C-alpha positions as CSV (number, residue, x, y, z in Angstrom):
1,M,57.1,67.2,57.2
2,N,57.7,64.2,59.5
3,K,61.4,63.9,58.9
4,F,63.8,66.7,57.8
5,S,67.1,68.3,58.4
6,M,68.1,72.0,58.6
7,S,71.4,73.9,58.7
8,I,71.8,77.5,60.0
9,P,75.0,79.5,59.9
10,G,76.6,81.2,62.8
11,S,76.9,85.0,62.6
12,S,78.9,88.0,63.8
13,G,76.8,91.0,64.8
14,N,77.6,94.7,64.7
15,L,80.7,94.7,62.4
16,G,82.1,97.6,64.5
17,P,79.9,100.7,64.0
18,G,76.9,98.8,62.6
19,F,75.6,98.3,66.2
20,D,72.6,96.1,66.5
21,S,71.8,96.6,62.8
22,C,74.5,94.9,60.8
23,G,75.6,91.3,60.8
24,M,77.4,88.7,58.8
25,A,76.8,85.0,58.3
26,V,79.9,82.7,58.7
27,N,80.5,79.1,57.7
28,L,80.1,77.6,61.2
29,Y,76.8,75.8,61.4
30,L,74.0,74.6,63.7
31,T,72.5,71.4,62.1
32,L,69.3,69.7,63.2
33,H,67.9,66.3,62.3
34,V,64.2,66.2,63.2
35,E,61.9,63.2,63.1
36,V,58.4,62.9,64.5
37,Q,57.9,60.3,67.3
38,E,55.8,59.7,70.4
39,R,57.8,61.9,72.8
40,W,60.2,64.7,72.8
41,E,63.9,63.9,72.9
42,F,66.9,66.2,72.2
43,F,70.4,64.8,71.6
44,H,73.5,67.0,71.5
45,E,76.3,65.7,69.3
46,S,78.9,68.4,69.6
47,P,81.6,69.3,72.1
48,Y,80.3,72.9,71.9
49,L,76.9,72.0,73.3
50,P,76.1,71.2,77.0
51,P,74.3,68.1,78.1
52,V,70.6,68.1,77.6
53,E,69.1,68.4,81.1
54,N,65.4,68.9,80.3
55,D,63.9,68.7,76.9
56,A,61.1,71.1,77.8
57,D,63.6,73.8,78.8
58,H,65.5,73.6,75.5
59,L,65.7,77.0,73.7
60,I,64.9,75.4,70.4
61,F,61.9,73.6,71.8
62,Q,60.6,76.7,73.6
63,T,60.9,78.8,70.5
64,A,59.2,76.1,68.3
65,K,56.4,75.8,70.9
66,Q,55.9,79.6,71.0
67,T,55.8,79.8,67.2
68,A,53.3,77.0,66.8
69,E,51.0,78.5,69.5
70,R,51.2,81.9,67.8
71,H,49.5,80.3,64.8
72,Q,47.1,78.1,66.9
73,K,49.0,74.9,66.0
74,Q,49.8,71.8,68.0
75,L,53.5,71.0,67.9
76,P,54.0,67.2,67.4
77,S,56.6,65.4,69.6
78,C,60.0,64.8,67.9
79,K,63.4,63.3,68.2
80,V,65.9,66.2,67.5
81,V,69.6,65.5,67.0
82,V,71.6,68.7,67.3
83,E,75.1,69.2,65.9
84,S,77.0,72.5,66.1
85,D,80.3,74.1,65.0
86,I,79.3,77.3,66.9
87,P,80.9,77.8,70.3
88,L,78.6,79.2,72.9
89,A,78.9,82.7,74.5
90,R,81.7,83.7,72.1
91,G,79.9,86.3,70.0
92,L,79.3,84.0,67.0
93,G,75.5,83.9,67.0
94,S,74.8,80.7,68.8
95,S,71.5,81.9,70.3
96,A,70.3,83.5,67.1
97,S,70.9,80.2,65.2
98,A,69.0,78.3,67.9
99,V,66.1,80.7,67.8
100,L,65.8,80.5,64.1
101,A,66.0,76.7,64.3
102,G,63.0,76.7,66.6
103,I,61.0,79.0,64.3
104,E,61.8,76.9,61.3
105,M,61.1,73.6,63.1
106,A,57.6,74.8,64.0
107,N,57.1,76.1,60.4
108,Q,58.0,72.7,59.0
109,L,56.2,70.4,61.5
110,C,53.0,72.4,61.6
111,E,53.0,73.4,57.9
112,I,52.6,77.1,58.8
113,G,54.0,78.5,55.6
114,L,56.0,81.4,57.2
115,T,57.5,83.9,54.9
116,D,61.1,84.9,55.4
117,E,59.8,88.3,56.5
118,Q,57.8,86.6,59.3
119,K,60.8,84.5,60.4
120,L,62.9,87.7,60.6
121,Q,60.2,89.4,62.6
122,Y,59.7,86.6,65.0
123,G,63.4,86.1,65.5
124,T,64.0,89.8,66.0
125,E,61.3,89.9,68.7
126,L,63.0,87.1,70.6
127,E,66.6,88.3,70.1
128,G,65.8,92.0,70.6
129,H,67.5,93.1,67.4
130,P,68.0,91.7,63.9
131,D,71.8,91.9,63.4
132,N,72.3,88.1,64.0
133,I,68.9,86.8,62.9
134,A,69.0,88.4,59.5
135,P,72.3,87.0,58.2
136,A,71.5,83.6,59.8
137,L,68.3,83.6,57.7
138,Y,69.5,85.2,54.5
139,G,73.3,84.7,54.5
140,G,75.9,87.3,53.6
141,I,76.4,90.6,55.2
142,V,73.0,92.1,56.0
143,F,72.0,95.6,57.1
144,S,68.7,95.9,58.9
145,A,66.5,98.6,60.3
146,V,63.4,98.0,62.5
147,T,60.6,100.4,61.4
148,E,57.0,100.7,62.6
149,E,55.7,98.7,59.6
150,R,58.4,96.1,59.1
151,I,62.1,95.2,59.3
152,E,63.9,96.6,56.3
153,H,67.0,94.7,55.2
154,I,69.5,94.4,52.4
155,Q,72.1,91.8,51.7
156,V,75.5,92.9,50.5
157,S,78.0,90.8,48.5
158,T,81.6,91.1,49.4
159,P,83.8,89.3,46.9
160,E,87.4,88.7,47.6
161,L,87.0,89.3,51.3
162,G,88.2,86.7,53.8
163,L,87.9,86.3,57.5
164,V,90.1,85.2,60.4
165,V,88.4,84.5,63.7
166,H,90.1,84.6,67.1
167,I,88.3,82.6,69.8
168,P,89.6,82.7,73.3
169,D,88.9,80.0,75.9
170,T,86.6,82.3,77.9
171,E,82.9,83.1,77.7
172,L,81.3,86.5,77.7
173,K,77.5,86.6,78.1
174,T,75.7,89.1,75.9
175,E,73.8,90.5,78.9
176,K,77.0,91.4,80.7
177,A,78.6,93.0,77.6
178,R,75.4,95.0,76.9
179,Q,75.5,96.5,80.4
180,L,78.8,98.1,79.5
181,V,77.3,100.2,76.7
182,P,75.7,103.6,77.7
183,E,71.9,103.8,77.5
184,S,72.1,107.0,75.5
185,F,74.6,109.3,73.7
186,L,74.9,113.1,73.3
187,R,73.8,114.3,69.9
188,N,77.2,115.3,68.6
189,Y,78.7,112.0,69.8
190,A,75.9,110.0,68.1
191,S,76.3,112.0,64.9
192,S,80.0,111.2,64.8
193,A,79.3,107.5,65.5
194,S,76.6,107.4,62.8
195,A,79.0,109.0,60.3
196,V,81.6,106.3,60.9
197,S,78.9,103.7,60.3
198,N,77.7,105.4,57.1
199,V,81.2,105.5,55.6
200,M,81.8,101.8,56.5
201,V,78.7,100.8,54.7
202,A,79.5,102.8,51.6
203,A,83.0,101.4,51.5
204,L,81.7,97.8,51.6
205,L,79.3,98.6,48.8
206,V,82.1,99.7,46.5
207,S,84.5,97.0,47.8
208,D,86.9,99.5,49.3
209,Y,87.9,97.1,52.1
210,R,90.8,99.1,53.4
211,L,88.5,102.1,54.1
212,A,85.9,99.7,55.5
213,G,88.4,98.2,57.8
214,R,89.6,101.6,59.1
215,M,86.0,102.6,59.8
216,M,85.3,99.3,61.6
217,E,88.1,100.2,64.0
218,Q,86.7,103.7,64.5
219,D,83.5,102.5,66.1
220,L,82.1,104.8,68.8
221,F,78.9,102.9,69.7
222,H,80.1,99.9,71.6
223,E,83.7,98.7,71.1
224,P,85.3,101.5,73.3
225,Y,83.1,100.3,76.2
226,R,83.6,96.6,75.7
227,A,87.3,96.5,74.8
228,G,88.3,96.2,78.4
229,V,86.6,92.8,78.8
230,V,87.8,91.4,75.5
231,P,91.1,89.6,76.0
232,N,94.0,90.8,73.8
233,Y,91.8,93.4,72.1
234,E,94.6,95.8,71.1
235,L,97.1,93.0,70.4
236,I,94.7,91.4,67.9
237,R,94.0,94.7,66.1
238,N,97.6,95.6,65.9
239,E,99.1,92.3,65.0
240,A,96.5,91.3,62.4
241,K,97.0,94.6,60.6
242,K,100.8,94.0,60.6
243,A,100.0,90.7,58.9
244,G,97.9,92.3,56.2
245,A,94.3,92.5,57.7
246,F,92.1,95.4,56.7
247,G,90.7,95.7,60.2
248,S,89.5,93.7,63.2
249,I,86.3,93.9,65.2
250,I,84.7,92.4,68.3
251,S,82.4,89.7,67.0
252,G,79.0,90.5,68.4
253,A,79.3,91.1,72.1
254,G,82.6,89.3,72.2
255,P,85.0,87.9,73.4
256,S,85.9,86.5,69.9
257,M,87.3,88.9,67.4
258,I,87.2,88.7,63.6
259,S,89.8,90.2,61.2
260,F,88.8,91.1,57.7
261,V,91.6,90.1,55.3
262,P,92.2,89.8,51.5
263,E,90.7,86.4,50.6
264,A,94.1,85.0,49.4
265,E,95.9,86.0,52.6
266,G,93.7,84.3,55.2
267,K,96.2,81.5,56.0
268,L,99.1,84.0,56.3
269,V,97.2,86.1,58.8
270,R,96.0,83.0,60.7
271,D,99.5,81.6,61.0
272,H,100.9,84.9,62.2
273,M,98.2,85.2,64.9
274,R,98.6,81.6,66.0
275,R,102.2,82.5,66.9
276,K,101.1,85.5,68.8
277,L,98.2,83.8,70.6
278,P,99.0,80.1,71.0
279,D,96.1,79.6,73.5
280,Y,93.4,80.8,71.1
281,K,91.5,78.9,68.5
282,I,92.3,80.8,65.3
283,A,90.8,79.8,62.0
284,V,90.1,81.1,58.5
285,L,86.4,81.4,57.8
286,E,84.2,82.4,54.9
287,I,81.1,84.5,54.6
288,D,78.2,82.1,54.2
289,M,75.9,83.4,51.4
290,T,73.0,81.0,51.7
291,G,71.7,81.3,55.2
292,L,69.0,78.9,56.5
293,Q,68.7,75.7,54.5
294,V,66.1,72.9,54.9
295,G,66.2,69.5,53.3
296,K,65.1,65.9,53.7
């Protein structure tokens, strides 16, 4: 294809105890308009994106080039206009959406014919884990497990579940947040943490969102270690619950947090939290169920 557009949703990784294996697509989008031309040019048209300093250093370009070379293809030069609703370094999947954009750009330009499973594999290799890549690709809430043969995954539908996102005006790099989490856990501790995760998954499958919310807030894998660098962590959990939320989690590595709410009560929770945190960007979101989309 010589000219096309694509849209990729942002995502929230972990969902509390689903550390590195569970993620959710949200209706914030990275959008690319791609057209073949004689030289590479990237244009950013979003206040969330920094100025383009060097086209060759762009994450999307680097990922596309690597994907093309993996299949012994020559990537043609393009003009790429990038739009984004996804704030950077806020735990909302900005890097995963860019990585997936690069993979899909190479797939379209070089007519590679990648399967979704290959896109998931390539993205996971670059990201290190599938919890953001999988929902950005497939949409919905996706549980993933990396095995020796492949990446197993399943998409879960969650009707009547709404989201309220709390985005502070501070960044938190994933690398820094990951350093706070222990390299290993004792067996009994890991068993308890895994049990919490199992019950959360089961609760989501049967639409018992109150139980799911309670389990999200009982995470033992990462939130206890990251809570100290996430602004207003306890305030958001406590006040959102007072306003009717099922539970609140650190979104990805943070510092944003997401509250799970009854679908009809999103605005009520949002307005309550805006009064408590006037310096935050607080918005009602939806779970994106379509994932990566490509069109002319």
